Each structure stands twice: as structure tokens, then as C-alpha cells.
C-alpha positions, 0 to 999 in steps of 0.5 A, spaced: 518 853 189 513 848 187 512 846 179 505 844 176 505 837 176 501 836 170 507 840 165 513 836 167 515 830 163 516 825 168 522 820 168 525 824 163 532 827 164 531 835 166 534 840 170 528 845 172 532 849 177 537 851 171 531 852 166 528 857 172 535 860 173 536 862 165 529 865 164 530 869 171 536 871 169 533 874 162 527 877 166 532 881 170 537 883 165 535 882 158 542 882 155 543 875 158 538 873 152 543 874 147 548 868 150 542 864 151 538 864 145 544 863 141 544 855 143 537 854 146 530 853 143 524 853 147 524 845 145 530 845 150 526 846 156 523 840 159 517 843 163 511 845 159 511 852 163 518 854 161 517 852 154 511 857 153 515 862 157 521 862 153 517 862 146 514 868 149 520 871 151 523 870 144 517 873 141 518 879 145 525 880 144 524 879 136 520 885 136 525 889 140 521 890 146 523 890 153 522 883 157 520 883 165 515 880 169 510 885 167 511 885 160 511 877 160 505 876 164 501 881 159 504 877 153 502 870 156 495 873 157 494 875 150 495 868 148 491 866 153 497 862 156 498 865 163 494 860 167 497 854 163 504 856 166 501 857 173 499 864 173 503 871 175 505 867 182 509 862 178 513 868 174 514 872 180 517 866 183 522 864 178 527 869 181 527 865 188 534 863 190 537 866 184 544 867 184 547 874 184 551 873 178 549 867 175 554 863 170 549 863 164 553 859 160 554 853 165 546 853 165 545 853 158 550 848 157 546 844 162 539 845 159 542 843 152 545 837 155 539 834 158 535 836 152 539 832 147 538 826 152 531 827 152 532 827 144 536 820 144 530 817 148 525 819 143 529 817 137 530 810 141 523 809 143 521 811 135 526 806 133 523 801 137 516 802 135 518 801 128 521 795 129 516 792 133 511 794 128 515 790 123 512 793 117 519 796 115 525 792 113 531 792 119 535 796 114 530 801 113 529 802 121 536 802 122 537 808 116 532 812 120 535 811 127 542 813 124 539 819 120 535 821 127 542 820 131 546 824 126 541 830 126 541 830 134 548 830 134 548 836 129 543 840 133 547 839 139 553 842 136 554 849 137 557 853 131 558 860 133 561 865 128 568 865 127 573 870 124 578 867 118 584 869 123 581 864 128 579 859 122 586 859 119 590 858 126 586 852 128 586 849 121 593 850 118 599 849 122 602 855 118 600 860 113 604 857 107 599 851 108 593 854 106 596 854 099 598 847 099 591 845 101 588 846 094 582 843 091 587 840 086 591 836 091 585 834 095 580 832 089 579 825 087 581 824 080 576 822 075 581 819 070 580 823 064 585 828 064 581 834 061 575 833 066 580 833 071 583 840 069 576 843 069 574 840 076 581 839 080 578 832 081 571 830 085 571 834 091 569 831 098 562 833 100 560 835 093 554 832 089 556 830 082 550 829 077 552 825 071 546 825 066 545 823 059 540 819 054 540 812 054 546 808 051 550 814 051 554 812 057 552 814 064 553 807 067 560 807 063 562 813 066 560 811 073 564 805 072 570 808 069 570 813 075 570 807 080 575 803 077 580 809 076 579 811 084 579 803 086 584 800 082 589 805 079 589 810 086 587 804 091 581 809 094 575 806 097 569 806 093 562 804 094 558 803 088 550 802 088 547 799 082 540 799 082 539 798 075 544 793 073 546 786 077 553 784 080 554 779 074 553 784 069 557 790 072 563 784 073 563 783 065 563 790 064 569 791 069 573 785 066 572 788 059 574 795 061 580 793 064 582 787 059 580 790 053 577 784 051 570 785 047 564 785 052 560 781 047 565 776 047 565 775 054 558 775 054 558 770 049 563 766 052 568 766 046 575 766 049 582 765 046 588 763 050 590 770 050 583 773 051 582 769 057 589 771 060 588 778 059 581 777 063 584 773 068 589 779 070 583 784 070 579 779 074 585 779 079 586 787 079 578 787 080 577 782 086 583 785 090 581 793 089 577 796 095 571 797 090 564 795 094 558 793 090 551 793 092 545 791 087 539 792 091 534 795 087 529 801 090 533 803 096 532 810 099 537 815 101 537 813 108 539 806 107 544 808 102 547 812 107 547 807 113 550 802 108 556 807 106 557 809 113 558 802 115 563 801 110 566 807 112 566 805 119 569 798 117 574 800 112 576 807 116 575 811 110 571 812 104 573 816 098 567 815 093 560 813 092 557 812 085 550 811 085 546 808 078 541 811 078 537 817 081 530 815 078 531 808 082 532 811 089 526 810 093 522 815 097 522 812 105 516 810 107 514 815 112 516 821 107 511 826 104 509 824 097 509 830 094 505 827 087 510 832 083 516 828 081 520 834 081 519 835 088 520 828 090 527 828 086 528 834 090 527 830 097 532 825 094 537 830 091 537 834 098 538 827 102 544 825 097 547 832 098 546 831 106 550 824 105 556 827 101 557 832 107 555 828 113 560 822 110 565 827 107 565 824 101 564 826 093 557 823 091 556 821 084 549 820 082 547 818 074 541 820 071 537 820 065 536 826 060 529 827 057 529 827 049 529 835 049 536 835 046 534 830 040 530 836 037 536 840 037 541 840 031 547 839 035 544 834 040 548 837 045 545 836 052 543 842 056 541 843 064 534 844 062 534 837 059 535 834 066 528 830 067 525 835 073 531 839 072 530 845 077 531 841 084 537 837 081 540 843 078 539 847 084 542 841 089 548 839 085 555 842 085 557 839 079 553 837 073 557 833 067 553 830 060 557 825 057 556 826 049 558 822 043 556 826 037 557 819 033 551 816 036 546 820 032 550 819 025 549 813 022 555 814 017 560 816 022 567 812 021 571 808 026 575 815 027 569 819 028 565 814 033 571 814 038 570 822 039 566 823 046 566 829 050 564 830 057 560 837 058 561 840 064 555 844 064 555 846 072 560 847 077 559 851 083 566 852 085 569 853 078 569 854 071 564 850 066 567 847 059 568 841 055 573 835 056 574 831 050 576 824 051 574 817 047 569 812 048 571 805 046 564 802 045 566 794 045 569 795 052 564 801 054 570 805 056 571 812 056 579 814 056 583 820 055 585 822 047 591 818 046 593 822 039 589 828 040 592 832 034 590 826 029 583 825 032 580 831 033 583 835 026 
């Protein structure tokens, strides 16, 4: 049969005969629609006539109406599209040369493959246009291309409903293995024992928000998690610091590992003993799989592109830490909502997507509002998160580092050590309090050494 020349996207990968057979099969036997519609959308058809026809077939089926040549023509006529698709003669000719028993699954797979090829060409063309325009950095264009490629790959993968029996059989070598793959065995320890008792460690694919007021210890917590994972556990960590530069981070890391006062390091006050401790700490830091990027104002796309490249280069990625959420930029081509809560929601959804796509826990630091300072106990709550609705919704875990002595000018040295990690949200587990210590001169959170004497 002949096809309307004006509706064929010339030069693009397509199999219009397969498109015709899929549509004709559904018109002859509506039962074929269930199998085809599970994997196909109207955009998967290259020929414009077929795209319109499949859309109207889908609408009729959604209304539980019988679909044949007559009802389809009537529906197209109602939408004033009958002439655009080639008229009644085009619909009648769809079944010409139709196989007696079409292998509908094979034709659907063929259409999906051609649609994905067209999508890849479209992404390549858009990326080329943006690169030639030169209004964005190469990293931004690369991040856009990688994100679009990942989205196209996910759309091309069919994921049907699966019984738990089939899932267990495919994923575990034996039934006993199901119980060996516990969250605790798979989680990445934070280094704080009481926190790990509650969380079973940081889990892959999760977004963990660590929020606090300025000077309360957000960055200290993020660095402690990074150091424990990379130095103590030899796990690959990507640290994105958009607030502090590499030199300042290095000073903190040396102080944390050497117990030499951060102020002494900054002022260059060295003794032979302290210098030896600092050199030992430096040796640990430079040999650890800890990678840092201190470029300010990066978008989620750019962060994801860099993290994906690191994972490709090293073979694995075990933790991403970002300091902090407020400094993550929206991509140039994104919609600015004008409402900070919605803008942050766009970012947090991107971070959650990054955690899932890269199969890694993502820890992002965030600044609290002053609301907690108006309460007697000064302890933060979920409602204190700046523009909290979107952040609370997208996060899997929310942790508030809190030091009661920060608000007590009369606190003695023993009281100043007291700190707590308030686990205020955990999608897959309990909430609670994890007591710890904060050593201010080293900006270090650590486990309570002698809890009975410290907290009584």
C-alpha cells in the first residue's frame, strides 16, 4: 500500500510495515492491544498517520469500547483527523498482506527498537545544537546528553509485573540467601555506632539529608562520613563541596585524623609531635579513595555526570556527599518556578534520581531555618527544614546533628562534648536519637567513649 508522503519522517529509522501490522492486528482482534500497549506509546510510531491512529485506539480501549475499522474511523472523524491520516481507504488498507497469525511481540519489539534509535538521533542533534550555540559549558552539555541518554535507556527497558517467586529465584541462589542480604550487611556504616544501629548504615539508592543551623556541624558530619568510608573502610567517596574550598577541607581532614587543633593548623603553630601526627594523617588522606570537587554552583546534571565518570573510571562508587543543597544550581534550560520550595523540589528529585541511577547513597547537607531557636529545647524538627515540604517528601532519611551546649554559654567542657544525631525520618526503619560526641577543636563527631560518665 502507499503511504502519505507528508507524514513520514524521512531518513529516520522506521518500519512502517510493522506499524501497520500491529494496528491491523488490534483492529481484527482487540485482545492484541493488551500485549502491544504494555510496551508501546503513540510516540513509538514513526508515521504520523499511525501515531494518530494508535492514540485514538488507546482512547477507545480506555473507555472499554470495541475498536474496529468503523469505530476507529468515527473517532478520527470526531477529532477531525480522518482526512489527515489518509481517510477511510487508508484504514481499510491496513490489513492488506496481514499474516494469518501475526507474532505481535516480534513486531512490537521491532517498533520499540526503531523508536529508540530515533530518540538517540534526536538527543544527538539536540546536544550538537547546544554545543554549537556555545552558551553553555561543555560540562553542562555533557550532563544534558548523559541524562537524556539514561532516560532513553530506561524507556527502552520493559519491566513487566513479576511474582515474588520469580524475583527470589532470579535474585538469590537459595532461600537462605534472602536473609543474608540484610540492610545491615549491605549498608555503608557512618562511623557513629548508635546512628548505624538505627539506620543499618547508609543504603544504596537512598537520599540522606543532613540538616542543621550554621556552626552546628553539618559540614563536620559530612566529612566524618566521608573519612570513615574512604579511609577506614577503603570505599570510594565523591565529595562535592560548593561552600568550602579544597584547602580548607584538607585542613579539616588533617585535624580530624591527627587530633591537632584546626586553629593550630590554620595559624601554622607546629610542634615536632603535632607535625608528625599531621604528616601521618596526610599520608592516610592522600592514599584514600576520596575524591573532591569544589566547583561552586553546579547543577545536579553536572554532579551526576562527574560522579558517573568517577564510577566508570574506578569501577565502583560507594558514597556521594554534597555540601550543600542551597548551592546547587538549576540547569539553564529548566523551568524556574519562582517559588524556592518548588525549585528545591526539582533539585531533590534530581538527587534522588541520581542515587537510584548510580546505585549509591547520596548524602546532601542543608541549612535549617531559625524556627528551632524559638523553642525551649532548641531541638530541630522536620518542619524547620527550609522550604521543607519538597525536601521531606523526596528524602529517604533526615538527620539533624544537634549540640545542646551551643545555646548554653555556661556549659562546661563535659557538657560541650555532648552531641546527638536526631534521626527524624527514615523511610525503611525507625526514628530516634543517636548520642555521640563533638570535639570542637577538630570539628569531629565521634562515638561516646565512656557513655556512663558522660551522659549521667
